[in-house]
DSSP file (Angstrom, degrees, kcal/mol; ACC not computed):
  #  RESIDUE AA STRUCTURE BP1 BP2  ACC     N-H-->O    O-->H-N    N-H-->O    O-->H-N    TCO  KAPPA ALPHA  PHI   PSI    X-CA   Y-CA   Z-CA
    1    1 A M              0   0    0      0, 0.0     2,-0.3     0, 0.0    41,-0.1   0.000 360.0 360.0 360.0 142.3 -130.4  -36.9 -192.0
    2    2 A S    >   -     0   0    0     40,-0.1     3,-2.5     1,-0.1     4,-0.2  -0.938 360.0-115.4-129.7 156.5 -127.5  -37.2 -194.1
    3    3 A L  G >  S+     0   0    0     -2,-0.3     3,-2.8     1,-0.3     4,-0.3   0.783 110.1  78.9 -60.8 -21.8 -127.0  -38.0 -197.7
    4    4 A V  G >  S+     0   0    0      1,-0.3     3,-2.4     2,-0.2    -1,-0.3   0.841  76.0  75.4 -54.2 -30.5 -125.1  -41.1 -196.4
    5    5 A S  G X  S+     0   0    0     -3,-2.5     3,-1.4     1,-0.3    -1,-0.3   0.671  77.2  74.3 -54.7 -20.2 -128.6  -42.5 -195.8
    6    6 A L  G X  S+     0   0    0     -3,-2.8     3,-1.4     1,-0.3    -1,-0.3   0.747  83.1  68.8 -58.9 -25.8 -128.7  -43.0 -199.6
    7    7 A L  G <  S+     0   0    0     -3,-2.4    -1,-0.3    -4,-0.3    -2,-0.2   0.750  93.0  56.4 -67.5 -24.7 -126.4  -45.9 -198.8
    8    8 A Y  G <  S+     0   0    0     -3,-1.4    -1,-0.3    -4,-0.3     2,-0.2   0.525  93.9  86.5 -89.6  -3.2 -129.3  -47.8 -197.1
    9    9 A L  S <  S-     0   0    0     -3,-1.4     2,-0.1    -4,-0.2    40,-0.0  -0.671  74.3-130.7 -95.0 152.8 -131.6  -47.6 -200.3
   10   10 A D     >  -     0   0    0     -2,-0.2     4,-2.3     1,-0.1     5,-0.3  -0.366  43.1 -87.9 -88.6 177.5 -131.5  -50.1 -203.1
   11   11 A D  H  > S+     0   0    0      1,-0.2     4,-2.0     2,-0.2     5,-0.1   0.839 128.4  52.3 -61.7 -29.5 -131.3  -48.9 -206.6
   12   12 A H  H  > S+     0   0    0      2,-0.2     4,-2.5     1,-0.2    -1,-0.2   0.894 108.7  50.1 -67.4 -41.4 -135.1  -48.5 -206.9
   13   13 A G  H  > S+     0   0    0      2,-0.2     4,-2.1     1,-0.2    -2,-0.2   0.853 110.3  48.6 -70.3 -35.0 -135.3  -46.5 -203.8
   14   14 A I  H  X S+     0   0    0     -4,-2.3     4,-2.5     2,-0.2    -1,-0.2   0.872 113.8  48.1 -69.0 -35.7 -132.5  -44.1 -205.0
   15   15 A E  H  X S+     0   0    0     -4,-2.0     4,-2.7    -5,-0.3    -2,-0.2   0.924 110.7  50.8 -65.3 -41.3 -134.2  -43.7 -208.3
   16   16 A L  H  X S+     0   0    0     -4,-2.5     4,-2.1     1,-0.2    -2,-0.2   0.889 114.7  43.5 -64.0 -39.4 -137.5  -43.1 -206.6
   17   17 A V  H  X S+     0   0    0     -4,-2.1     4,-1.9     2,-0.2    -2,-0.2   0.925 115.0  47.1 -75.0 -42.0 -136.0  -40.4 -204.3
   18   18 A T  H  X S+     0   0    0     -4,-2.5     4,-2.6     2,-0.2    -2,-0.2   0.883 111.9  51.0 -67.0 -40.7 -134.0  -38.6 -207.0
   19   19 A N  H  X S+     0   0    0     -4,-2.7     4,-2.0    -5,-0.2     5,-0.2   0.957 112.9  45.7 -57.3 -52.7 -136.9  -38.6 -209.4
   20   20 A A  H  X S+     0   0    0     -4,-2.1     4,-2.0     2,-0.2    -2,-0.2   0.826 115.1  46.1 -60.7 -35.1 -139.3  -37.1 -206.8
   21   21 A V  H  X S+     0   0    0     -4,-1.9     4,-3.1     2,-0.2     5,-0.3   0.932 113.5  49.8 -75.4 -43.7 -136.7  -34.5 -205.6
   22   22 A K  H  X S+     0   0    0     -4,-2.6     4,-2.0     1,-0.2    -2,-0.2   0.898 113.0  47.3 -52.1 -43.3 -135.9  -33.6 -209.3
   23   23 A H  H  X S+     0   0    0     -4,-2.0     4,-2.4     2,-0.2    -1,-0.2   0.895 114.4  44.6 -75.6 -40.3 -139.5  -33.2 -210.0
   24   24 A W  H  X S+     0   0    0     -4,-2.0     4,-1.7    -5,-0.2    -2,-0.2   0.949 115.1  50.0 -66.7 -44.0 -140.3  -31.0 -206.8
   25   25 A C  H  <>S+     0   0    0     -4,-3.1     5,-2.5     2,-0.2     4,-0.4   0.898 111.7  47.3 -66.2 -38.4 -137.1  -28.9 -207.4
   26   26 A R  H ><5S+     0   0    0     -4,-2.0     3,-1.3    -5,-0.3    -2,-0.2   0.971 113.2  47.9 -65.7 -52.1 -138.1  -28.3 -211.2
   27   27 A V  H 3<5S+     0   0    0     -4,-2.4    -1,-0.2     1,-0.2    -2,-0.2   0.830 120.2  38.6 -60.9 -32.6 -141.8  -27.3 -210.3
   28   28 A H  T 3<5S-     0   0    0     -4,-1.7    -1,-0.2    -5,-0.2    -2,-0.2   0.183 111.4-114.7-114.1  18.0 -140.6  -24.9 -207.5
   29   29 A H  T < 5 +     0   0    0     -3,-1.3     2,-0.4    -4,-0.4    -3,-0.2   0.859  66.4 146.0  62.8  42.8 -137.5  -23.4 -209.3
   30   30 A V      < -     0   0    0     -5,-2.5    -1,-0.2    -6,-0.1    -2,-0.1  -0.958  49.7-127.5-117.1 130.1 -135.1  -24.9 -206.8
   31   31 A S        -     0   0    0     -2,-0.4     3,-0.5     1,-0.2     6,-0.4  -0.410  12.4-139.6 -69.6 148.7 -131.7  -26.3 -207.4
   32   32 A M  S    S+     0   0    0      1,-0.2    -1,-0.2     5,-0.1     9,-0.1   0.693 106.3  56.8 -79.1 -15.4 -131.1  -29.8 -206.1
   33   33 A Q  S    S+     0   0    0      4,-0.1    -1,-0.2     5,-0.1    -2,-0.0   0.594  92.0  94.9 -87.7 -12.9 -127.6  -28.6 -204.9
   34   34 A S  S  > S-     0   0    0     -3,-0.5     4,-2.3     1,-0.1     5,-0.2  -0.144  93.4-104.4 -70.0 168.2 -129.2  -25.8 -202.8
   35   35 A I  H  > S+     0   0    0      2,-0.2     4,-2.4     1,-0.2     5,-0.2   0.916 124.4  49.8 -50.2 -45.2 -130.0  -26.0 -199.1
   36   36 A Q  H  > S+     0   0    0      1,-0.2     4,-2.8     2,-0.2     5,-0.2   0.914 109.6  50.4 -68.8 -36.8 -133.7  -26.4 -199.9
   37   37 A G  H  > S+     0   0    0     -6,-0.4     4,-2.3     1,-0.2    -1,-0.2   0.902 111.5  49.4 -67.4 -36.4 -132.9  -29.2 -202.5
   38   38 A Q  H  X S+     0   0    0     -4,-2.3     4,-1.9     2,-0.2    -1,-0.2   0.878 109.5  50.4 -69.9 -33.4 -130.8  -31.0 -199.9
   39   39 A R  H  X S+     0   0    0     -4,-2.4     4,-2.1     2,-0.2    -2,-0.2   0.950 110.0  51.6 -66.7 -46.0 -133.6  -30.7 -197.3
   40   40 A A  H  X S+     0   0    0     -4,-2.8     4,-2.3     1,-0.2    -2,-0.2   0.903 110.0  50.4 -51.5 -46.7 -136.1  -32.1 -199.9
   41   41 A M  H  X S+     0   0    0     -4,-2.3     4,-3.4     1,-0.2    -1,-0.2   0.906 107.6  50.3 -58.5 -43.7 -133.8  -35.0 -200.5
   42   42 A G  H  X S+     0   0    0     -4,-1.9     4,-2.4     2,-0.2    -1,-0.2   0.877 111.1  51.2 -69.9 -31.7 -133.4  -35.7 -196.9
   43   43 A I  H  X S+     0   0    0     -4,-2.1     4,-2.0     2,-0.2    -2,-0.2   0.955 112.8  45.2 -60.4 -50.0 -137.4  -35.7 -196.6
   44   44 A A  H  X S+     0   0    0     -4,-2.3     4,-2.4     2,-0.2    -2,-0.2   0.931 110.8  52.4 -64.9 -48.1 -137.7  -38.0 -199.4
   45   45 A I  H  X S+     0   0    0     -4,-3.4     4,-3.0     1,-0.2     5,-0.3   0.956 111.1  50.7 -52.3 -53.9 -134.9  -40.5 -198.1
   46   46 A D  H  X S+     0   0    0     -4,-2.4     4,-1.5     1,-0.2    -1,-0.2   0.864 108.9  48.5 -51.9 -44.1 -136.6  -40.6 -194.8
   47   47 A K  H  <>S+     0   0    0     -4,-2.0     5,-2.2     2,-0.2     4,-0.4   0.939 113.0  47.4 -63.6 -45.6 -140.0  -41.4 -196.3
   48   48 A V  H ><5S+     0   0    0     -4,-2.4     3,-1.5     1,-0.2    -2,-0.2   0.922 109.5  53.4 -70.0 -40.1 -138.6  -44.2 -198.5
   49   49 A L  H 3<5S+     0   0    0     -4,-3.0    -1,-0.2     1,-0.2    -2,-0.2   0.865 106.3  53.8 -46.9 -40.6 -136.6  -45.6 -195.5
   50   50 A A  T 3<5S-     0   0    0     -4,-1.5    -1,-0.2    -5,-0.3    -2,-0.2   0.515 132.8 -93.9 -76.0  -7.1 -140.0  -45.6 -193.6
   51   51 A G  T < 5S+     0   0    0     -3,-1.5    -3,-0.2    -4,-0.4     2,-0.2   0.444  72.8 149.1 105.3   3.3 -141.5  -47.7 -196.5
   52   52 A E      < +     0   0    0     -5,-2.2    -1,-0.3    -6,-0.1    -2,-0.0  -0.551  12.2 169.9 -66.7 134.2 -143.1  -45.1 -198.9
   53   53 A S        +     0   0    0     -2,-0.2    -1,-0.1   -37,-0.0     3,-0.1   0.317  42.0 102.5-127.8  -2.0 -143.0  -46.2 -202.5
   54   54 A S     >  -     0   0    0      1,-0.2     4,-1.8     2,-0.0     5,-0.1  -0.737  56.0-154.4 -88.7 121.7 -145.3  -43.7 -204.2
   55   55 A P  H  > S+     0   0    0      0, 0.0     4,-2.1     0, 0.0     5,-0.2   0.906  98.8  50.8 -63.5 -37.5 -143.6  -40.9 -206.1
   56   56 A A  H  > S+     0   0    0      1,-0.2     4,-2.5     2,-0.2     5,-0.2   0.867 109.0  51.7 -71.1 -30.6 -146.6  -38.6 -205.7
   57   57 A A  H  > S+     0   0    0      2,-0.2     4,-2.8     1,-0.2    -1,-0.2   0.891 108.6  50.9 -69.3 -36.2 -146.6  -39.3 -202.0
   58   58 A L  H  X S+     0   0    0     -4,-1.8     4,-2.1     2,-0.2    -2,-0.2   0.925 111.1  46.4 -63.5 -46.6 -142.9  -38.4 -201.8
   59   59 A V  H  X S+     0   0    0     -4,-2.1     4,-3.1     1,-0.2    -2,-0.2   0.929 112.4  52.0 -66.3 -43.3 -143.5  -35.1 -203.6
   60   60 A E  H  X S+     0   0    0     -4,-2.5     4,-2.5     1,-0.2    -2,-0.2   0.905 109.0  51.5 -59.2 -38.3 -146.6  -34.5 -201.2
   61   61 A A  H  X S+     0   0    0     -4,-2.8     4,-1.2     2,-0.2    -1,-0.2   0.906 110.4  48.2 -66.1 -37.8 -144.3  -35.2 -198.2
   62   62 A I  H >X S+     0   0    0     -4,-2.1     4,-1.0     2,-0.2     3,-0.7   0.956 112.5  48.4 -61.0 -50.5 -141.7  -32.6 -199.5
   63   63 A D  H >< S+     0   0    0     -4,-3.1     3,-0.8     1,-0.3     5,-0.4   0.922 109.6  52.2 -63.1 -38.8 -144.4  -30.0 -200.1
   64   64 A S  H 3< S+     0   0    0     -4,-2.5    -1,-0.3     1,-0.2    -2,-0.2   0.748 116.3  39.2 -68.9 -22.0 -145.9  -30.5 -196.6
   65   65 A H  H << S+     0   0    0     -4,-1.2    -1,-0.2    -3,-0.7    -2,-0.2   0.439 106.9  72.3-102.6   0.8 -142.5  -30.0 -194.8
   66   66 A M  S << S-     0   0    0     -4,-1.0     2,-2.1    -3,-0.8     3,-0.2  -0.963  77.0-133.9-122.4 124.8 -141.2  -27.2 -197.1
   67   67 A P    >   -     0   0    0      0, 0.0     3,-1.4     0, 0.0     4,-0.5  -0.489  35.9-176.2 -71.3  76.8 -142.5  -23.5 -197.0
   68   68 A V  G >> S+     0   0    0     -2,-2.1     3,-2.4    -5,-0.4     4,-0.6   0.845  70.8  61.8 -53.9 -46.8 -142.6  -23.6 -200.9
   69   69 A E  G >4 S+     0   0    0      1,-0.3     3,-1.0     2,-0.2    -1,-0.3   0.851  96.1  64.9 -54.3 -34.1 -143.6  -20.0 -201.6
   70   70 A T  G <4 S+     0   0    0     -3,-1.4    -1,-0.3     1,-0.2    -2,-0.2   0.773 109.2  36.9 -53.0 -33.0 -140.3  -19.0 -199.8
   71   71 A Y  G <4 S+     0   0    0     -3,-2.4     2,-0.4    -4,-0.5    -1,-0.2   0.367  84.7 116.8-110.4   1.9 -138.3  -20.6 -202.6
   72   72 A K    <<  -     0   0    0     -3,-1.0   -43,-0.1    -4,-0.6   -44,-0.1  -0.603  65.2-128.2 -77.9 130.8 -140.3  -19.9 -205.7
   73   73 A D    >   -     0   0    0     -2,-0.4     3,-1.8     1,-0.1    -2,-0.1  -0.719  11.7-150.9 -82.1 118.1 -138.4  -17.7 -208.2
   74   74 A P  T 3  S+     0   0    0      0, 0.0    -1,-0.1     0, 0.0    -2,-0.0   0.647  96.4  47.8 -68.4 -15.5 -140.8  -14.8 -209.1
   75   75 A H  T 3         0   0    0      1,-0.1    -2,-0.0    -3,-0.0    -3,-0.0   0.419 360.0 360.0 -94.3  -3.5 -139.3  -14.5 -212.6
   76   76 A G    <         0   0    0     -3,-1.8    -1,-0.1   -48,-0.0   -47,-0.1   0.348 360.0 360.0-105.7 360.0 -139.4  -18.2 -213.3
């Protein structure tokens, strides 16, 4: 997956992906620019390209593919 895949999404899809990833990153104290944030973006893009349109389902998909505890800031 590459961020170039964003080009295949319409405006709604891009907004859906970015909002889901922003939410996931905020909850788990991960920068969107980090490797983990980019991986979360890839997961969300793949799901939207596959037809997913639920923000909650995107966040759940990211959670199921990412070992979240590894990335949590113990001080945040």
